[in-house]
Steps between C-alpha positions, in 0.01 A plus 500: 500500500827378647638631826683824502873495476650554849552849576296648219258779597140445381311783324134580542408196286699261705773472242862574559585870422766366281244320281535600130165529337634509145656154546157374616331647196762348271438151636127555493523576134716190428238277689223648305607323185397178679136638520450675164706272282841462333439813283344815633440867407581790744124525560462140592788522751386836636158348585651185647729687737275815566785730386442774250603445136789757532638321800463161347667608185797649688552175680478295191761714339731449804442123478564507131836667554581246759423214266195366684238609256488541128238666265407524129380857576147412610516174690734416791633167594749356760835387378674164607712714728218519736581143613813611661296682772385160646815292410663538834179370670455216261866384525472466872137342490590129574130416510456587139798309394415176679118498436505470118599129467238425766229678310594311181460174683155613644377603165600177343294312777185698490508672165400841633696826480710557809657817655720611787435833675650710787315749722566876462290691741129459399602335168665191358765509235536199274855376467465186292251358260455160330205468264314177439431331167132592515355719215310710761821574720533784745782750446668696778813685393802502733524823695111558488350647826152390604299585810569241774143487638368389180750233398565148641868593534427807689260328742756231594765751563280729695389193709867434581559842645498582869164652607643847572666520138178371339279760687740780390465397137119452509452822684708706239186610299191325328539180318400539135231280347595355158201265446176427674685216704799707627498532878538859589388486861817465726304296776380262227857466361646438840239209551616348162853536585438311830369209277792517275750472794279194607510307181842636369393622159271768339258495219357798316190457272509792245581758760748699277399408152174346369561134410829459681532257791823437698636296785816603701714358789767704701878446508643568834865580586672375802340742739157416378466821300338492166776482224257466210203311383443220232187548288305307245262709267220360282177594324163444640412318173780251573452442867268563780579611852448153630750365243744766621491367859608171359832670377585609841711201561741561203504877570602448870757225411662745251510775765658266754775392235579864447518547882752228520690644194519841681637344809763302312604816303548703820 
């Protein structure tokens, strides 16, 4: 949770008394479509958000009237207008603008799918994606949020944080396990992040999805803070972990080029 607005009085839950619960629920409902799919019933969305069906339906009707949701009477879906909610952020995100041509060059060199991501709390958000020419390619949709502790992009971004900020994120509840190889113990994760800092890149071996391997390097701003991460994703049937280590050079060079682009742009 972000720091409270100066002067705001916290309630019993630590939130500002001015906090509007209905706004939170409406946004939870919008985010739920990313989990249940592009089309969903009232029941699907109620289960995903923990709200009652009646409350879920009232929020959906409101979002329909505002133009963010449409329905055929049974199934509900988001409309293109929902993109306006993130437009201001994307327009000011220099990293996303600069990284795409660098990803294309990286994919042309190694023929693996490449992505760029930024850190958002304990998650990463993917802001650019370039697929490879391989038949068994990995697809990551722009805007998708994934758990940072189970992804290569998340690990390099975590590793670039100051210790106190990293501790705050890791102490904010348990780390969820997604596959048998997901690291859910904070101390084990901290030990791995120390190694990531030492070598300058992270590798995950099927920690979020079975069969998916990835390698990532951080992109740092002028102050040394993480601006984002460059990632290569592949399938375990195409490459081994050892072969991923061999791609560290191209990934790190791409990250360095994006860092130079950021400095030139600002």
